[in-house]
N, C-alpha and C positions, 0 to 999 in steps of 0.2 A: 504494500500500500504506500509506504513511504517513497518508494522509487517513482511512483506516478505523481504523488502529491508534491514532490520536491522539484518537479519540472518548472523552470522559470521563477523560482522563489528560493528563499533561504530556509535552512533547517529549523530555525526558531519558529517560523510560521507553520511549518509542517507539524512540529510538536504540538502547537496549540490546536491544530485541526485534529490530530490524533487524540489528544486529551478530550476534545469534545465528543468524539466517537466513543471513547472509553467511558465517559460519564453517562452516555446513553445506552451502554451495554451492547454495542453492535460491532465489536472488533472481530468476531468470528466470521469467516467467509459467507456462510449461509445466512446468518443474521444480517450482515451488511448488504448482501444481494437482495434481501427482502425489503430493504429501505427504498421507498420511492425516490426516483431521481431528483425531484425538486427538494425533498427533505434532505437527501444526501448532500446536495449542493449547499444547502444552508448550513449543515453540520461542518462541512470542510471549508467554509467561507474564509477562515484565516489564512489558508494556503494560497489564496489568490486564484484567479481564473477558475473559480469554483464551478461554473456551469460546464466548462470544457472538461475539467478534471472529473466531475461527477460522471459524465458520459464515458470518459476513458476508464474510470474505476469500474463502472458497470460492465463495460465490454470485457475487461480483464476478469471480473468476478463471474460473468456469464460462462466464460470458458472454464474457469477454475471449478465452479459449482456444477455446471451441466455436463462437462466432459470428464472431470476428474473427481467428482464427488466432494469437492471442497477441500481436497487433500493436496497440500503443496508437495509432499513427497512424490505423489503420483505425477503431478505436473512436471516436476524436475527430473523424473526418472528417464534414463536413456542417454545416448551419446550427446555431448554438448552441442554439436552442430545441428542435430535434429530438434533438440529442445529449444535452441535459439531461433531456429526457423519458425517453430510453432509460436513462440512469443512475438516475433516480428509480424506474424499474421494477424495479431490482435490490434484492433483500432487504437491508436494513441501510444503504442509501444514501438519506439524507435530503437536504434542500435544502443544508445547510451542507457536507456531504461532497461532494455533486454539484458545487457551485460551486467548492469547493477543487480538485477534480479538473479541472474545466474551466479555471480560471484558471491553475493552475500546470502541470499535466501536459498539458492539451489546448490551452493557449494561446488560450483563448476569453475574450472580455470578459464575465465573469460574476462580479460582486463577491461575495465571501464575507462573510456577516454572521455573525460568531461572538459568543461571550459578551463578549469584550473590546469589540467594536464597539458592541454594544447598551449595555453599561455606560457607555462613554465618551460616547456620544451622549445617553443619558438623563440622565446626571449634569450634562452641559453644557446641557441643555435644547434640544438641536438636533433633537429629534424628540419626538413625543407619548409619554408614559409607557407607553401601551398599543400603540405601533406594533408591528405584527407583522413577521415576517421579510421578506415581500415589499414592504411599505411602506418599510422601512428600506433595502432593496436598491434600490428605485426612486429613493429620495432620493439615495443615494450615486451611482448610475449617472448621474443627471441632472446632478450637480454635478462629475463627474470628466471634464472635457474634456482635461485634461493641459496642461502648459506648451507654448507654441508650438514646434512642431517636434519635440517629444519623442515617442517611440513610446508610444502609448496603453497597450498591454498592459504594458510595463515600469512605467509610471506607476501603473497599477492594482495591480500586484503589490507595488510598493514602498509604496504608500499602505496597503495591507492589512497588510504586514509591519510598518510603523511603528505602526499601531494595535495590533497584537499586542504589540509591545515596550512601548508606553505602558501598555497594559492590564496586562501582566505585571509591570512594574516599579513603576508609580505608581498606576494606577486599579484597585487590588486590591479584592476583595469586602469584606474586612475590613481595617481600618487603611489606608485609601487615603493615598497620599503627595501630596495636593493641593498642599501648601506647596512641594514641590520639582518638581512636574510641569511639563514644557515647555508644557502647554496651560493652565496656571494663569490666564494673562491672559484666556483665553476663557471662564472660568467665569461664571455669572450673578452679579449683584451680591451676592446673598446667599450665594454659595459653591456648592459642589457640591450637587446634588439627591441626597443620599445615600439618602433613603428609597425612591427609585425604583430603586436598585441596580445 
C-alpha cells in the first residue's frame, strides 16, 4: 500500500494516510477492497492525489483479492520477472512501484530506481545523463554482489534505503548539501553535475 501511496509525495504524508486507514480498521486487503472508492479517497487524502491513488489502490487490491485470495505470499510467488510483469499489468503500477513492491514486500532482488537514485548517480557522474530506468537498474544490479556472507536481499534493501536518506537529506533538487554529504569525496573533480539534476 505504501508503495502506491508514496507516488509523488513524501513518506510523512503516507504515514498519516496509513494511520487513518488503521484507525478505521481497514488495513487488511479484503477489508480495504470492500471500502468504496470515494470513502477510500477520503481516508488517504493526506497522501495527496487521493482520487488517483484510490483508483490505483483499488486496481492493485482487485488483483490481490480476486486473483490471489488477498495473500501477498501468493502474489509474490514465482520467478521475479514473471511477478514483475504481473505487477506492471496493474493500472497505476509502474517500474518504480513494481520494484519497490518486489524488493520490500515480495523479497525479490529487484532494485528500485527512484528520483533520489537517479539524482545521486547523475550528479556523481556514475551513469550517463540520459540513462533510463532500466539502464540504471542494470548498472546497480551488476554492481551489488553484497559483502561476503551477507544476505543479498538485506544488502539491496539497505543500499536503497541509504540512497533515499542521502537523497532526502543532502542531494536535494534545490540547494543540495554537497559540502556536508557523506558521498562528497566521490564527486567528480569539478563538483556535482548539478545541471543534470
